[in-house]
C-alpha positions as CSV (number, residue, x, y, z in Angstrom):
1,M,25.2,76.0,126.0
2,I,27.5,73.6,127.8
3,E,30.0,73.9,125.0
4,C,30.0,77.7,125.2
5,I,30.5,77.6,129.0
6,G,33.5,75.2,128.3
7,K,34.9,77.7,125.9
8,I,34.5,80.6,128.4
9,E,36.3,78.5,131.0
10,R,39.2,77.8,128.7
11,Y,39.4,81.4,127.6
12,T,39.5,82.7,131.2
13,A,41.5,79.9,132.9
14,G,44.2,81.3,135.2
15,M,43.1,85.0,134.7
16,D,42.3,87.5,137.3
17,Y,39.9,90.4,136.7
18,E,42.6,92.9,135.9
19,F,44.0,90.8,133.0
20,F,40.5,89.9,131.8
21,S,39.2,93.5,131.8
22,T,42.2,94.7,129.7
23,N,42.3,91.8,127.2
24,D,39.8,92.8,124.5
25,L,40.2,89.5,122.6
26,V,39.2,87.4,125.6
27,L,36.5,89.8,126.7
28,D,35.0,89.8,123.2
29,A,35.1,86.0,123.0
30,V,33.4,85.6,126.4
31,V,30.7,88.2,125.5
32,R,30.0,86.4,122.2
33,N,29.6,83.0,124.0
34,L,27.3,84.6,126.6
35,Q,25.3,85.9,123.7
36,I,25.1,82.4,122.2
37,I,24.1,81.0,125.6
38,G,21.3,83.5,125.9
39,E,20.1,82.8,122.3
40,A,20.1,79.1,123.0
41,A,18.2,79.6,126.2
42,R,15.5,81.5,124.3
43,H,14.8,78.4,122.3
44,I,14.4,76.0,125.3
45,P,10.7,75.1,125.3
46,P,8.8,76.7,128.3
47,P,7.8,73.3,129.7
48,L,11.4,72.3,129.9
49,Q,12.3,75.6,131.4
50,R,9.7,75.0,134.1
51,Q,11.2,71.6,134.9
52,Y,14.6,73.2,135.4
53,A,13.4,76.3,137.2
54,E,16.6,76.6,139.2
55,I,18.0,78.2,136.1
56,P,17.0,81.8,135.9
57,W,16.0,81.5,132.2
58,H,14.6,85.1,132.0
59,R,17.9,86.5,133.3
60,V,20.0,84.4,130.9
61,I,17.8,85.5,128.0
62,G,17.6,89.1,129.2
63,F,21.4,89.4,129.5
64,R,21.7,88.2,125.9
65,N,19.4,91.1,124.9
66,V,21.5,93.6,126.9
67,I,24.7,92.3,125.1
68,V,23.1,92.5,121.7
69,H,21.4,95.9,122.1
70,Q,23.7,97.7,124.4
71,Y,27.1,96.2,123.5
72,F,29.1,99.3,124.2
73,N,27.6,99.7,127.7
74,V,28.5,96.1,128.8
75,D,30.5,96.3,132.0
76,P,33.5,93.9,132.1
77,E,33.1,93.7,135.9
78,I,29.5,92.3,135.4
79,I,30.8,89.8,132.8
80,W,33.5,88.7,135.2
81,V,31.0,88.1,138.0
82,I,28.9,86.1,135.7
83,V,31.9,84.0,134.6
84,C,33.2,83.4,138.1
85,Q,29.9,83.0,140.1
86,H,27.0,82.1,137.8
87,L,28.4,80.0,135.0
88,P,29.6,77.2,137.2
89,E,26.1,76.8,138.6
90,L,24.5,77.1,135.2
91,K,26.9,74.4,133.8
92,S,26.0,72.1,136.7
93,V,22.3,72.3,136.1
94,L,22.6,72.1,132.3
95,S,24.8,69.0,132.6
96,Q,22.2,67.4,134.8
97,M,19.5,68.4,132.3
98,H,21.5,66.9,129.5
99,E,21.9,63.6,131.4
100,D,18.2,63.5,132.3
101,L,17.2,64.0,128.7
102,K,19.5,61.3,127.4
103,E,17.4,58.6,129.2
104,Y,14.5,56.9,127.4
105,P,11.3,58.8,127.7
106,W,9.3,55.9,129.2
107,K,12.0,55.4,132.0
108,H,12.2,59.0,133.0
109,P,9.8,60.8,135.4
110,K,10.2,64.1,133.5
111,K,8.9,64.6,130.0
112,S,11.5,63.6,127.4
113,L,13.2,65.9,125.0
114,L,11.3,64.3,122.2
115,V,8.0,65.4,123.7
116,H,9.3,68.9,124.1
117,L,10.6,69.0,120.5
118,H,7.2,67.7,119.4
119,L,5.5,70.5,121.2
120,L,7.9,73.0,119.8
121,V,7.6,71.7,116.2
122,H,3.8,71.4,116.2
123,T,3.0,74.7,117.9
124,T,0.8,76.9,115.7
125,P,2.9,79.7,114.2
126,R,2.1,83.3,115.3
127,S,1.8,84.5,111.8
128,N,1.9,83.1,108.2
129,R,5.4,84.5,108.0
130,H,6.6,81.8,110.4
131,A,4.6,79.1,108.7
132,R,7.2,78.5,106.0
133,N,9.8,77.9,108.7
134,R,7.6,75.2,110.4
135,L,9.0,71.7,110.3
136,T,6.6,69.0,109.3
137,V,7.1,65.3,109.7
138,D,5.3,62.7,107.7
139,R,4.2,59.6,109.5
140,P,5.4,56.3,107.9
141,R,2.6,54.4,106.1
142,D,1.5,51.1,107.5
143,A,3.1,48.4,105.2
144,S,0.1,46.0,105.8
145,V,-2.4,48.4,104.2
146,S,-2.9,47.7,100.5
147,S,-3.5,50.5,98.1
């Protein structure tokens, strides 16, 4: 997500709204990266979303759905407002979240990313169709136990 925000910042650096709204290449690239941000946000586990509640997760995810399903109705002015006003805030919180999650789980007051990934991986799938995509991890055997 942070990488996508960085790309958007590079694509729009030095632009004003008039140039942005008439440059299809840049507009398409920005919209694509906003879509990726929304898709990535959808995969953030709910406990982690609750810990960083200052991010409007439902709006980030919802905007991705608008982009995907109503692409031809996306207003460049709304995209520009998101780029100029909302992405800097989002980047700041995501950067802090990234730094927080790099710390060792036993030294950090918030749950570690490893705990959240464990919850995500070991959640019961909603249907058998999803079961084949489920990741399983074997625990190492104790070397001291003889067979």
